[in-house]
Backbone of each chain as ProteinMPNN parsed JSONL, in Angstrom:
{"seq_chain_A": "MTDFDALLTTLWRHEVAFIVVGGAAAIAHGSARLTQDLDIVYLRTAANLDRLAAALADHKPYLRGVPPGLPFVWDAATLARGLNFTLVTSLGDIDLLGEIPGGGTYEELSAGAVELQVFRMRCLCLSLPQLIRAKRAAGRPRDLEALAELEAIEEEGG", "coords_chain_A": {"N_chain_A": [[-7.509, 55.431, 26.45], [-4.973, 54.047, 28.46], [-1.577, 54.45, 27.858], [0.628, 52.319, 28.614], [3.221, 51.683, 27.875], [4.292, 54.163, 26.882], [3.986, 55.82, 29.153], [5.483, 54.504, 31.183], [7.954, 54.529, 29.939], [8.545, 57.278, 29.728], [8.79, 57.975, 32.415], [10.975, 56.421, 33.115], [12.988, 57.412, 31.383], [13.37, 59.887, 32.51], [14.521, 59.176, 34.81], [13.034, 58.674, 37.115], [12.382, 57.552, 40.388], [10.415, 54.905, 41.064], [7.709, 52.604, 41.798], [5.791, 50.137, 40.275], [2.447, 49.557, 41.011], [-0.769, 48.216, 42.075], [-3.38, 47.655, 39.607], [-1.86, 47.523, 37.233], [0.481, 46.322, 38.11], [-0.61, 43.89, 38.776], [-1.305, 42.973, 36.227], [1.259, 42.643, 35.182], [1.998, 40.429, 36.615], [0.351, 38.532, 35.578], [-2.399, 38.832, 35.629], [-5.738, 38.793, 34.325], [-7.446, 40.831, 34.377], [-8.924, 43.938, 33.415], [-7.406, 47.149, 33.535], [-7.656, 50.635, 34.113], [-5.783, 52.555, 34.542], [-2.385, 53.641, 35.324], [-0.807, 52.866, 38.246], [1.488, 54.174, 40.517], [3.958, 54.016, 43.124], [5.893, 56.547, 44.38], [9.197, 57.817, 45.043], [9.731, 60.118, 47.629], [11.714, 62.209, 47.623], [13.341, 65.418, 47.314], [14.791, 65.645, 44.923], [13.725, 63.575, 43.398], [11.082, 64.367, 43.18], [11.401, 66.568, 41.553], [12.272, 65.267, 39.219], [10.048, 63.697, 38.608], [8.092, 65.649, 38.203], [9.177, 66.871, 35.937], [9.103, 64.738, 34.148], [6.397, 64.331, 33.514], [5.594, 66.751, 32.643], [5.379, 67.555, 29.931], [3.104, 66.289, 29.146], [0.602, 67.216, 29.685], [-0.508, 67.06, 32.457], [-3.296, 66.802, 34.642], [-5.685, 67.194, 37.264], [-7.669, 64.387, 37.828], [-11.13, 64.062, 37.266], [-11.917, 66.503, 38.256], [-13.512, 69.705, 37.742], [-12.886, 71.186, 34.541], [-10.542, 73.848, 34.142], [-10.058, 74.529, 36.732], [-7.655, 76.022, 38.832], [-4.471, 74.682, 38.539], [-1.265, 73.909, 39.193], [1.379, 72.287, 37.805], [4.052, 71.123, 39.262], [7.158, 70.507, 41.095], [6.804, 71.612, 43.605], [4.05, 71.503, 44.022], [3.752, 68.735, 44.1], [5.205, 68.237, 46.426], [3.581, 69.352, 48.35], [1.403, 67.681, 48.451], [0.321, 64.198, 48.58], [-0.888, 61.889, 47.406], [-1.841, 61.708, 44.037], [-4.281, 61.776, 41.583], [-4.259, 61.589, 38.26], [-5.002, 62.815, 34.959], [-3.484, 62.446, 31.848], [-1.916, 63.252, 28.674], [-1.023, 60.834, 27.876], [-2.567, 59.031, 29.1], [-4.303, 57.788, 32.05], [-2.91, 58.251, 35.287], [-1.971, 57.313, 38.544], [-0.372, 58.767, 41.198], [1.226, 57.752, 43.966], [2.087, 58.395, 47.277], [2.324, 56.619, 49.302], [1.121, 53.302, 50.13], [-1.638, 51.48, 51.596], [-0.86, 48.77, 53.716], [1.534, 48.383, 52.553], [3.276, 50.616, 52.331], [5.787, 53.131, 52.015], [7.865, 54.175, 49.213], [10.489, 53.6, 50.007], [10.052, 51.594, 51.88], [8.888, 49.626, 50.346], [10.595, 49.033, 48.234], [12.71, 47.22, 48.642], [11.574, 44.673, 48.652], [10.46, 44.549, 46.193], [10.112, 43.516, 42.724], [12.211, 43.432, 39.798], [11.202, 44.582, 36.718], [11.619, 43.799, 33.311], [10.752, 45.515, 30.686], [9.26, 46.917, 27.783], [11.715, 47.801, 26.644], [13.113, 48.758, 28.843], [13.887, 48.992, 32.387], [12.098, 48.522, 35.405], [10.852, 48.904, 38.765], [8.509, 46.724, 40.376], [5.736, 45.795, 42.385], [6.127, 42.77, 44.172], [4.441, 39.599, 43.781], [3.545, 38.508, 46.336], [3.687, 40.926, 47.83], [1.812, 42.464, 46.517], [-0.523, 41.027, 47.008], [-0.631, 41.302, 49.804], [-1.0, 44.074, 49.964], [-3.486, 44.404, 48.702], [-5.077, 42.958, 50.472], [-4.803, 44.528, 52.737], [-5.961, 46.892, 51.916], [-8.617, 46.221, 51.849], [-10.994, 46.672, 50.458], [-14.302, 46.128, 49.249], [-14.47, 45.884, 46.435], [-12.05, 44.865, 45.782], [-12.008, 42.202, 46.348], [-12.468, 40.193, 44.4], [-10.313, 40.649, 42.743], [-8.279, 40.043, 44.499], [-8.758, 37.332, 44.924], [-8.125, 36.416, 42.365], [-5.39, 37.052, 42.263], [-4.393, 35.366, 44.238], [-4.984, 32.967, 43.027], [-3.273, 33.129, 40.836], [-0.854, 32.946, 42.16], [-1.069, 30.332, 43.113], [-0.996, 29.029, 40.703], [1.583, 29.212, 40.082], [2.624, 31.626, 39.303]], "CA_chain_A": [[-6.735, 54.243, 26.836], [-3.673, 54.378, 29.051], [-0.438, 53.912, 27.118], [1.595, 51.892, 29.636], [4.557, 51.767, 27.265], [4.757, 55.558, 26.852], [4.078, 56.369, 30.515], [6.637, 53.905, 31.881], [9.187, 54.962, 29.272], [8.865, 58.668, 30.079], [9.28, 57.977, 33.813], [12.318, 55.804, 33.102], [13.914, 58.349, 30.72], [13.656, 60.988, 33.444], [15.165, 58.555, 35.98], [12.153, 58.758, 38.29], [12.363, 56.349, 41.232], [9.007, 54.552, 41.274], [7.354, 51.178, 41.806], [4.466, 49.882, 39.699], [1.571, 48.883, 41.976], [-2.164, 48.179, 41.618], [-3.811, 46.803, 38.501], [-0.772, 47.303, 36.271], [1.366, 45.31, 38.71], [-1.326, 42.617, 38.643], [-1.137, 42.543, 34.827], [2.639, 42.157, 35.048], [2.084, 39.089, 37.231], [-0.476, 37.569, 34.838], [-3.838, 39.069, 35.788], [-6.51, 38.984, 33.094], [-8.409, 41.915, 34.623], [-8.609, 45.216, 32.762], [-7.202, 48.3, 34.408], [-7.777, 51.871, 33.328], [-4.724, 53.531, 34.824], [-1.106, 53.169, 35.858], [-0.595, 53.301, 39.636], [2.875, 54.029, 40.962], [4.425, 54.62, 44.371], [7.1, 57.277, 43.996], [10.104, 58.244, 46.119], [9.417, 61.524, 47.91], [12.841, 63.112, 47.867], [13.22, 66.63, 46.493], [15.327, 65.389, 43.58], [12.8, 62.714, 42.646], [9.89, 65.168, 42.849], [11.796, 67.361, 40.371], [12.307, 64.377, 38.04], [8.668, 63.294, 38.314], [7.42, 66.824, 37.625], [9.708, 67.057, 34.582], [8.71, 63.603, 33.3], [5.011, 64.44, 33.041], [5.294, 68.156, 32.283], [4.997, 67.701, 28.516], [1.96, 65.423, 28.831], [-0.618, 67.889, 30.147], [-1.121, 66.458, 33.646], [-4.376, 67.569, 35.272], [-6.379, 66.372, 38.262], [-8.754, 63.616, 37.219], [-12.443, 64.156, 37.893], [-12.279, 67.851, 38.729], [-13.988, 70.494, 36.606], [-11.823, 71.84, 33.791], [-10.384, 75.263, 34.43], [-9.618, 74.721, 38.12], [-6.218, 76.31, 38.797], [-3.622, 73.556, 38.95], [0.108, 74.094, 38.719], [2.102, 71.02, 37.858], [5.492, 71.257, 39.501], [7.642, 69.757, 42.255], [6.239, 72.206, 44.826], [2.707, 70.917, 44.168], [3.952, 67.348, 44.539], [5.693, 68.25, 47.809], [2.474, 69.735, 49.243], [0.419, 66.611, 48.516], [0.882, 62.856, 48.732], [-1.444, 61.066, 46.331], [-2.404, 62.509, 42.95], [-4.909, 61.015, 40.498], [-4.073, 62.508, 37.136], [-5.194, 62.462, 33.563], [-2.413, 63.026, 31.022], [-2.113, 62.934, 27.255], [-0.632, 59.435, 27.679], [-3.514, 58.196, 29.827], [-4.49, 58.088, 33.472], [-1.847, 57.765, 36.162], [-2.115, 57.649, 39.964], [0.923, 58.899, 41.868], [0.941, 57.47, 45.374], [3.224, 58.547, 48.176], [2.379, 55.362, 50.051], [-0.093, 52.494, 49.981], [-1.952, 50.699, 52.794], [-0.345, 47.403, 53.691], [2.819, 48.339, 51.862], [4.061, 51.729, 52.845], [6.405, 54.102, 51.121], [8.821, 53.645, 48.239], [11.643, 53.028, 50.721], [9.629, 50.351, 52.542], [8.478, 48.619, 49.358], [11.551, 48.763, 47.15], [13.566, 46.051, 48.918], [10.864, 43.432, 48.312], [9.887, 44.633, 44.848], [10.826, 42.778, 41.678], [12.571, 44.279, 38.671], [10.592, 44.181, 35.447], [12.24, 44.218, 32.052], [9.573, 45.685, 29.847], [9.335, 48.072, 26.88], [13.133, 48.204, 26.483], [13.568, 49.45, 30.053], [13.713, 48.242, 33.627], [11.463, 49.287, 36.486], [10.442, 48.085, 39.905], [7.087, 46.379, 40.437], [5.455, 45.012, 43.591], [6.132, 41.313, 43.995], [3.086, 39.05, 43.937], [3.146, 38.526, 47.755], [3.46, 42.315, 48.259], [0.555, 42.905, 45.906], [-1.6, 40.36, 47.761], [-0.697, 41.97, 51.121], [-1.558, 45.424, 49.782], [-4.922, 44.269, 48.412], [-5.732, 42.548, 51.72], [-4.809, 45.668, 53.661], [-6.902, 47.897, 51.415], [-9.88, 45.734, 52.405], [-12.164, 47.207, 49.771], [-15.115, 45.053, 48.657], [-14.204, 45.719, 44.997], [-10.769, 44.18, 45.613], [-12.096, 40.79, 46.732], [-12.309, 39.343, 43.228], [-8.92, 40.816, 42.304], [-7.46, 39.304, 45.457], [-8.943, 35.907, 44.615], [-7.356, 36.128, 41.153], [-3.952, 37.093, 42.586], [-4.065, 34.123, 44.956], [-5.022, 31.887, 42.029], [-2.02, 33.261, 40.062], [0.207, 32.397, 43.027], [-1.239, 28.87, 43.11], [-0.633, 28.528, 39.366], [3.039, 29.334, 39.946], [2.973, 32.918, 38.712]], "C_chain_A": [[-5.367, 54.664, 27.383], [-2.55, 53.672, 28.283], [0.671, 53.558, 28.128], [3.026, 52.049, 29.133], [5.09, 53.2, 27.368], [4.921, 56.132, 28.258], [5.308, 55.82, 31.253], [7.942, 54.405, 31.273], [9.544, 56.4, 29.646], [9.366, 58.77, 31.524], [10.717, 57.46, 33.868], [13.349, 56.763, 32.503], [14.297, 59.502, 31.652], [14.229, 60.47, 34.771], [14.348, 58.753, 37.261], [12.254, 57.446, 39.067], [10.905, 56.036, 41.566], [8.838, 53.041, 41.272], [5.949, 51.048, 41.224], [3.653, 49.084, 40.725], [0.182, 48.73, 41.333], [-2.41, 47.261, 40.43], [-2.716, 46.528, 37.485], [0.223, 46.277, 36.815], [0.717, 43.928, 38.596], [-1.204, 42.08, 37.216], [0.267, 41.962, 34.631], [2.784, 40.739, 35.602], [1.139, 38.08, 36.57], [-1.969, 37.757, 34.978], [-4.511, 39.285, 34.442], [-7.506, 40.135, 33.254], [-7.947, 43.202, 33.934], [-8.337, 46.28, 33.811], [-7.161, 49.555, 33.553], [-6.597, 52.803, 33.517], [-3.446, 52.838, 35.291], [-0.962, 53.742, 37.268], [0.874, 53.115, 39.977], [3.036, 54.622, 42.365], [5.76, 55.273, 44.028], [7.896, 57.692, 45.227], [9.925, 59.743, 46.347], [10.644, 62.321, 48.353], [12.691, 64.314, 46.941], [13.688, 66.367, 45.064], [14.358, 64.55, 42.757], [11.505, 63.455, 42.291], [10.18, 66.036, 41.625], [11.735, 66.497, 39.114], [10.885, 63.988, 37.614], [7.902, 64.452, 37.664], [7.875, 67.024, 36.177], [9.198, 65.96, 33.642], [7.315, 63.792, 32.709], [4.665, 65.825, 32.492], [4.804, 68.323, 30.852], [3.714, 66.955, 28.163], [0.653, 65.921, 29.474], [-1.257, 67.241, 31.385], [-2.173, 67.374, 34.258], [-5.099, 66.635, 36.229], [-7.575, 65.673, 37.622], [-10.051, 63.856, 37.992], [-12.787, 65.521, 38.452], [-12.705, 68.69, 37.517], [-12.819, 71.144, 35.872], [-11.744, 73.317, 34.161], [-9.982, 75.545, 35.867], [-8.113, 74.977, 38.111], [-5.41, 75.135, 39.331], [-2.244, 73.75, 38.339], [0.838, 72.771, 38.896], [3.592, 71.299, 38.054], [5.867, 70.504, 40.782], [7.062, 70.306, 43.556], [4.838, 71.658, 45.092], [2.822, 69.481, 44.669], [4.366, 67.299, 46.009], [4.569, 68.559, 48.793], [1.433, 68.629, 49.388], [1.086, 65.264, 48.738], [0.427, 61.971, 47.567], [-2.125, 61.959, 45.301], [-3.009, 61.575, 41.908], [-4.98, 61.955, 39.299], [-4.563, 61.915, 35.828], [-4.058, 63.144, 32.806], [-2.706, 62.682, 29.566], [-1.705, 61.495, 26.947], [-1.59, 58.474, 28.388], [-3.539, 58.56, 31.299], [-3.37, 57.481, 34.304], [-2.141, 58.218, 37.591], [-0.735, 57.649, 40.584], [0.665, 58.766, 43.364], [2.205, 57.624, 46.203], [3.417, 57.308, 49.028], [1.087, 54.594, 49.82], [-0.362, 51.732, 51.275], [-1.384, 49.288, 52.656], [1.003, 47.292, 53.015], [3.744, 49.403, 52.397], [4.607, 52.6, 51.748], [7.315, 53.394, 50.112], [9.971, 52.941, 48.967], [11.274, 51.684, 51.341], [9.331, 49.247, 51.542], [9.616, 48.157, 48.448], [12.396, 47.506, 47.398], [12.892, 44.745, 48.493], [10.313, 43.42, 46.9], [10.724, 43.831, 43.852], [11.144, 43.736, 40.532], [11.938, 43.727, 37.402], [11.485, 44.638, 34.304], [11.113, 44.304, 31.052], [9.744, 46.946, 29.003], [10.754, 48.642, 26.795], [13.653, 48.989, 27.685], [13.421, 48.517, 31.255], [12.997, 49.127, 34.627], [11.073, 48.335, 37.598], [8.933, 47.883, 39.891], [6.876, 45.62, 41.747], [5.558, 43.524, 43.267], [4.7, 40.815, 44.207], [2.678, 38.985, 45.419], [2.89, 39.942, 48.284], [2.106, 42.823, 47.757], [-0.639, 42.301, 46.661], [-1.755, 41.009, 49.139], [-1.364, 43.338, 51.008], [-3.064, 45.357, 49.532], [-5.682, 43.874, 49.677], [-5.872, 43.732, 52.66], [-5.807, 46.724, 53.229], [-8.316, 47.531, 51.863], [-11.132, 46.268, 51.726], [-12.969, 46.069, 49.155], [-14.768, 44.807, 47.189], [-12.881, 44.981, 44.74], [-10.859, 42.671, 45.852], [-11.859, 39.863, 45.539], [-10.867, 39.425, 42.706], [-7.985, 40.02, 43.205], [-7.546, 37.792, 45.202], [-8.127, 35.54, 43.373], [-5.862, 36.095, 41.445], [-3.528, 35.817, 43.334], [-4.071, 32.927, 43.997], [-3.742, 31.913, 41.177], [-0.869, 32.655, 40.86], [0.143, 30.86, 43.036], [-0.843, 28.242, 41.777], [0.865, 28.686, 39.091], [3.497, 30.637, 39.326], [3.905, 33.726, 39.592]], "O_chain_A": [[-4.701, 55.534, 26.821], [-2.58, 52.457, 28.089], [1.527, 54.382, 28.447], [3.917, 52.486, 29.861], [6.19, 53.429, 27.871], [5.885, 56.85, 28.526], [6.069, 56.572, 31.864], [8.91, 54.673, 31.985], [10.716, 56.71, 29.859], [10.263, 59.56, 31.819], [11.56, 58.004, 34.582], [14.447, 56.915, 33.038], [15.411, 60.023, 31.587], [14.398, 61.229, 35.726], [14.899, 58.969, 38.34], [12.216, 56.363, 38.482], [10.241, 56.804, 42.264], [9.705, 52.3, 40.807], [5.032, 51.76, 41.63], [4.116, 48.066, 41.24], [-0.003, 49.084, 40.168], [-1.748, 46.237, 40.263], [-2.642, 45.43, 36.933], [0.747, 45.457, 36.06], [1.394, 42.929, 38.352], [-1.023, 40.88, 37.015], [0.436, 40.922, 33.994], [3.594, 39.951, 35.113], [1.121, 36.909, 36.95], [-2.74, 36.928, 34.496], [-3.933, 39.881, 33.533], [-8.317, 40.383, 32.362], [-6.756, 43.509, 33.879], [-8.978, 46.299, 34.862], [-6.692, 49.535, 32.415], [-6.42, 53.743, 32.742], [-3.424, 51.647, 35.602], [-0.994, 54.958, 37.456], [1.442, 52.045, 39.76], [2.36, 55.58, 42.741], [6.646, 54.636, 43.459], [7.341, 57.891, 46.308], [9.96, 60.537, 45.407], [10.596, 63.029, 49.358], [12.007, 64.246, 45.92], [13.056, 66.815, 44.107], [14.189, 64.783, 41.56], [10.906, 63.21, 41.244], [9.317, 66.22, 40.766], [11.222, 66.923, 38.079], [10.565, 63.955, 36.426], [7.161, 64.257, 36.701], [7.062, 67.31, 35.298], [8.898, 66.225, 32.478], [7.074, 63.457, 31.549], [3.581, 66.039, 31.948], [3.918, 69.135, 30.585], [3.279, 66.982, 27.012], [-0.26, 65.146, 29.76], [-2.442, 66.908, 31.353], [-1.961, 68.581, 34.376], [-5.12, 65.422, 36.023], [-8.392, 66.308, 36.954], [-10.06, 63.852, 39.223], [-13.842, 65.687, 39.063], [-12.296, 68.405, 36.391], [-11.867, 71.601, 36.505], [-12.757, 73.951, 34.455], [-9.606, 76.67, 36.196], [-7.366, 74.244, 37.462], [-5.644, 74.658, 40.442], [-2.085, 73.752, 37.119], [0.902, 72.216, 39.992], [4.294, 71.667, 37.112], [5.009, 69.94, 41.46], [6.85, 69.552, 44.506], [4.477, 71.381, 46.236], [2.077, 69.064, 45.556], [3.926, 66.42, 46.75], [4.59, 68.092, 49.932], [0.659, 68.635, 50.345], [2.276, 65.195, 49.046], [1.24, 61.391, 46.848], [-2.892, 62.855, 45.653], [-2.328, 60.681, 41.405], [-5.668, 62.975, 39.326], [-4.545, 60.703, 35.617], [-3.714, 64.29, 33.096], [-3.624, 61.919, 29.267], [-2.01, 60.988, 25.867], [-1.443, 57.256, 28.291], [-2.888, 59.508, 31.737], [-2.937, 56.354, 34.064], [-2.514, 59.368, 37.819], [-0.011, 56.656, 40.511], [-0.04, 59.586, 43.952], [3.252, 57.064, 45.881], [4.535, 56.985, 49.429], [0.086, 55.156, 49.374], [0.579, 51.371, 51.982], [-1.436, 48.695, 51.578], [1.555, 46.196, 52.918], [4.85, 49.122, 52.857], [3.989, 52.787, 50.7], [7.502, 52.178, 50.163], [10.375, 51.839, 48.596], [12.073, 50.748, 51.332], [9.5, 48.067, 51.847], [9.604, 47.03, 47.952], [12.754, 46.807, 46.45], [13.56, 43.82, 48.029], [9.765, 42.414, 46.45], [11.886, 43.513, 44.106], [10.44, 44.723, 40.321], [12.116, 42.559, 37.058], [12.037, 45.738, 34.336], [10.577, 43.284, 30.619], [10.314, 47.932, 29.47], [10.941, 49.856, 26.87], [14.559, 49.809, 27.535], [12.9, 47.407, 31.145], [13.247, 50.33, 34.697], [10.977, 47.124, 37.401], [8.179, 48.753, 39.454], [7.759, 44.875, 42.172], [5.121, 43.082, 42.205], [3.857, 41.531, 44.747], [1.555, 39.373, 45.743], [1.983, 40.144, 49.091], [1.368, 43.506, 48.467], [-1.634, 42.981, 46.916], [-2.875, 41.242, 49.593], [-2.185, 43.713, 51.844], [-3.826, 46.154, 50.08], [-6.777, 44.373, 49.936], [-6.908, 43.923, 53.296], [-6.43, 47.378, 54.065], [-9.113, 48.402, 52.211], [-12.202, 46.316, 52.332], [-12.389, 45.139, 48.594], [-14.769, 43.662, 46.737], [-12.623, 44.528, 43.625], [-9.901, 41.943, 45.591], [-11.138, 38.871, 45.65], [-10.282, 38.426, 42.288], [-7.027, 39.403, 42.739], [-6.544, 37.078, 45.258], [-7.509, 34.476, 43.33], [-5.144, 35.228, 40.946], [-2.453, 35.269, 43.094], [-3.274, 31.999, 44.135], [-3.194, 30.864, 40.837], [-0.021, 31.948, 40.315], [1.17, 30.184, 42.974], [-0.414, 27.09, 41.719], [1.351, 28.341, 38.013], [4.636, 30.743, 38.871], [4.288, 34.838, 39.228]]}, "seq_chain_B": "MRDLPRPDPDPVIQAYKKDIDRTLIRENLKLTVEERFRKAMALAQFADELRRAGKEARRHRG", "coords_chain_B": {"N_chain_B": [[-9.84, 49.808, 68.984], [-8.573, 46.654, 68.141], [-8.337, 45.038, 64.949], [-9.805, 41.84, 64.332], [-7.854, 38.873, 63.75], [-7.48, 37.798, 60.359], [-9.146, 34.95, 59.004], [-7.323, 32.198, 57.702], [-7.202, 29.943, 55.131], [-9.047, 32.734, 53.792], [-12.491, 32.569, 53.879], [-14.177, 34.114, 52.291], [-12.607, 34.995, 50.174], [-11.956, 32.515, 49.142], [-14.444, 31.749, 48.2], [-14.846, 33.554, 46.104], [-12.746, 32.721, 44.534], [-13.498, 30.38, 43.316], [-14.806, 31.102, 41.032], [-12.93, 32.14, 39.366], [-11.399, 32.304, 36.223], [-9.172, 30.11, 35.435], [-7.958, 29.307, 33.126], [-7.45, 31.576, 31.656], [-5.521, 32.791, 33.224], [-3.469, 30.881, 33.081], [-2.823, 31.037, 30.364], [-1.905, 33.686, 30.263], [0.333, 33.495, 31.885], [2.082, 32.216, 30.252], [3.043, 34.165, 28.659], [5.417, 36.874, 28.031], [6.245, 39.605, 30.286], [6.017, 42.016, 28.924], [4.396, 41.263, 26.76], [2.081, 40.699, 28.176], [1.321, 43.266, 29.035], [0.907, 44.468, 26.528], [-1.213, 42.957, 25.561], [-3.164, 43.646, 27.448], [-3.445, 46.37, 26.854], [-4.451, 46.212, 24.268], [-6.886, 44.981, 24.784], [-8.096, 46.979, 26.3], [-8.338, 48.931, 24.388], [-10.116, 47.705, 22.668], [-12.318, 47.559, 24.393], [-12.845, 50.295, 24.675], [-13.632, 50.871, 22.052], [-15.939, 49.307, 21.859], [-17.523, 50.626, 23.762], [-17.791, 53.098, 22.503], [-19.186, 52.327, 20.177], [-21.529, 51.31, 21.308], [-22.583, 53.598, 22.475], [-23.106, 55.1, 20.215], [-24.999, 53.493, 18.968], [-27.089, 53.679, 20.801], [-27.666, 56.361, 20.522], [-28.611, 56.509, 17.886], [-30.896, 55.01, 18.156], [-32.431, 56.646, 19.492]], "CA_chain_B": [[-10.047, 48.366, 69.011], [-7.797, 45.997, 67.087], [-9.081, 44.127, 64.067], [-9.584, 40.417, 64.571], [-7.034, 38.307, 62.671], [-8.249, 37.197, 59.262], [-8.966, 33.502, 58.866], [-6.485, 31.859, 56.556], [-7.633, 30.807, 54.04], [-10.23, 33.561, 53.99], [-13.591, 31.911, 53.151], [-14.76, 35.015, 51.277], [-11.722, 34.924, 48.998], [-12.118, 31.166, 48.579], [-15.711, 31.731, 47.453], [-14.582, 34.264, 44.836], [-11.731, 31.992, 43.749], [-14.153, 29.314, 42.54], [-15.269, 31.649, 39.747], [-11.807, 32.675, 38.582], [-11.094, 31.506, 35.036], [-7.738, 29.813, 35.506], [-7.395, 29.128, 31.776], [-6.915, 32.891, 31.264], [-4.282, 32.983, 33.991], [-2.429, 29.987, 32.523], [-2.39, 31.606, 29.083], [-1.107, 34.887, 30.546], [1.627, 33.121, 32.483], [2.974, 31.77, 29.161], [3.511, 35.364, 27.958], [6.375, 37.742, 28.721], [5.575, 40.743, 30.941], [5.672, 43.004, 27.891], [3.239, 40.741, 26.021], [0.898, 40.847, 29.04], [0.906, 44.673, 28.958], [0.385, 44.757, 25.181], [-2.527, 42.319, 25.498], [-4.079, 44.472, 28.263], [-3.723, 47.611, 26.121], [-5.323, 45.866, 23.141], [-8.224, 44.743, 25.35], [-8.642, 48.281, 26.698], [-8.709, 49.606, 23.138], [-11.33, 47.007, 22.225], [-13.401, 47.997, 25.294], [-13.167, 51.683, 24.291], [-14.345, 50.818, 20.78], [-17.288, 48.798, 22.158], [-18.262, 51.711, 24.443], [-18.122, 54.094, 21.484], [-20.211, 51.754, 19.298], [-22.761, 51.219, 22.097], [-23.106, 54.956, 22.626], [-23.63, 55.502, 18.905], [-26.227, 52.719, 18.739], [-28.144, 54.251, 21.654], [-28.004, 57.675, 19.962], [-29.423, 56.26, 16.691], [-32.183, 54.434, 18.564], [-33.198, 57.776, 20.023]], "C_chain_B": [[-9.266, 47.717, 67.863], [-8.688, 45.103, 66.246], [-8.796, 42.685, 64.474], [-8.704, 39.864, 63.456], [-7.92, 37.661, 61.612], [-8.062, 35.692, 59.268], [-8.127, 33.214, 57.62], [-6.656, 30.371, 56.254], [-8.936, 31.536, 54.346], [-11.391, 32.957, 53.194], [-14.224, 32.802, 52.077], [-13.931, 34.946, 49.994], [-11.857, 33.554, 48.329], [-13.395, 31.078, 47.736], [-15.542, 32.425, 46.103], [-13.684, 33.428, 43.931], [-12.354, 30.916, 42.861], [-14.554, 29.802, 41.147], [-14.155, 32.233, 38.893], [-11.522, 31.737, 37.414], [-9.582, 31.268, 34.978], [-7.121, 29.578, 34.126], [-6.793, 30.446, 31.287], [-5.583, 33.155, 31.961], [-3.158, 32.142, 33.381], [-1.918, 30.509, 31.195], [-1.512, 32.839, 29.311], [0.27, 34.534, 31.083], [2.603, 32.581, 31.426], [3.61, 32.967, 28.445], [4.631, 36.054, 28.737], [5.591, 38.889, 29.372], [5.139, 41.763, 29.896], [4.459, 42.54, 27.082], [1.961, 40.874, 26.854], [0.387, 42.287, 28.994], [0.297, 44.983, 27.598], [-1.015, 44.158, 25.014], [-3.556, 43.158, 26.27], [-4.438, 45.759, 27.53], [-4.652, 47.346, 24.941], [-6.754, 45.633, 23.629], [-8.892, 46.063, 25.733], [-9.11, 49.048, 25.471], [-10.021, 49.026, 22.589], [-12.527, 47.465, 23.069], [-13.828, 49.426, 24.955], [-14.015, 51.705, 23.027], [-15.784, 50.313, 20.991], [-18.142, 49.871, 22.827], [-18.733, 52.758, 23.42], [-19.277, 53.597, 20.606], [-21.55, 51.671, 20.03], [-23.43, 52.586, 22.227], [-23.766, 55.418, 21.331], [-24.945, 54.784, 18.615], [-27.372, 53.292, 19.551], [-28.625, 55.591, 21.093], [-28.934, 57.499, 18.742], [-30.812, 55.765, 17.038], [-33.072, 55.546, 19.132], [-33.306, 57.635, 21.504]], "O_chain_B": [[-9.309, 48.202, 66.733], [-9.644, 44.5, 66.732], [-7.691, 42.352, 64.903], [-8.791, 40.335, 62.322], [-8.954, 37.065, 61.913], [-6.959, 35.201, 59.506], [-8.226, 33.916, 56.614], [-6.264, 29.567, 57.1], [-9.804, 31.029, 55.057], [-11.301, 32.839, 51.972], [-14.743, 32.305, 51.077], [-14.466, 34.852, 48.89], [-11.871, 33.451, 47.102], [-13.422, 30.419, 46.697], [-16.035, 31.944, 45.083], [-13.846, 33.428, 42.711], [-11.822, 30.579, 41.803], [-14.634, 29.016, 40.203], [-14.412, 32.764, 37.813], [-11.417, 30.523, 37.594], [-8.822, 32.124, 34.527], [-5.902, 29.642, 33.972], [-5.771, 30.456, 30.6], [-4.643, 33.675, 31.359], [-2.041, 32.624, 33.188], [-0.721, 30.439, 30.917], [-0.498, 33.018, 28.636], [1.257, 35.199, 30.769], [3.806, 32.498, 31.675], [4.59, 32.811, 27.717], [4.781, 35.85, 29.942], [4.424, 39.115, 29.05], [4.037, 42.307, 29.967], [3.589, 43.348, 26.756], [0.887, 41.131, 26.311], [-0.819, 42.519, 28.922], [-0.714, 45.68, 27.516], [-1.892, 44.77, 24.404], [-4.678, 43.356, 25.804], [-5.587, 46.199, 27.568], [-5.535, 48.152, 24.646], [-7.715, 46.035, 22.973], [-10.091, 46.249, 25.523], [-10.138, 49.726, 25.5], [-10.898, 49.749, 22.118], [-13.607, 47.725, 22.54], [-15.018, 49.738, 24.946], [-14.988, 52.453, 22.932], [-16.724, 50.823, 20.382], [-19.323, 50.02, 22.515], [-19.868, 53.232, 23.45], [-20.22, 54.337, 20.326], [-22.595, 51.934, 19.435], [-24.648, 52.723, 22.109], [-24.83, 56.038, 21.341], [-25.885, 55.378, 18.088], [-28.498, 53.386, 19.062], [-29.808, 55.925, 21.166], [-29.909, 58.233, 18.583], [-31.783, 56.044, 16.334], [-34.29, 55.402, 19.234], [-33.913, 58.479, 22.162]]}, "name": "protein", "num_of_chains": 2, "seq": "MTDFDALLTTLWRHEVAFIVVGGAAAIAHGSARLTQDLDIVYLRTAANLDRLAAALADHKPYLRGVPPGLPFVWDAATLARGLNFTLVTSLGDIDLLGEIPGGGTYEELSAGAVELQVFRMRCLCLSLPQLIRAKRAAGRPRDLEALAELEAIEEEGGMRDLPRPDPDPVIQAYKKDIDRTLIRENLKLTVEERFRKAMALAQFADELRRAGKEARRHRG"}
């Protein structure tokens, strides 16, 4: 089970610049759908990559779905060489996204994002309209029901 | 080739929307954001426990 409290708190304590997106953002807006992981869009500056690497370093980050034992070095250089990382950690599963379809990068999303006060901290989260735009842009069949729920939340005043 | 503009409202989404349980949404909207996350984590824990119990039952059945 993904410990949203612990994952968000460790990112916040290390002053990582990130935005909650995906299923966790949907939960924040009132979704009743289960999600297995925390998805975040992170700022890709050198300083933020250092903070992100430090934040997860103690939580055994490893690539999700790859055979155990594959060489994987968790550091800022690895983050700089890639963009999106799907990880398993001792706190649960987390997806680190450099950008999302229909939304863009941290810089493009942050102005429209909303600030959440949760677990004794503050963090940015996609607004409901941003989340709906991102789901529409993703255009995946599995997102259709989630999209319908998000639109229903909007209609219910969420 | 450019994608055609999506109809608004999208009939596919409208079809899915009919089956959305709005009572769950209304209950969630009464909660704080933190309560929504805690509820989701409790549900995930419950789902994990059900998966574990199902696996064990299948193992016992042979």
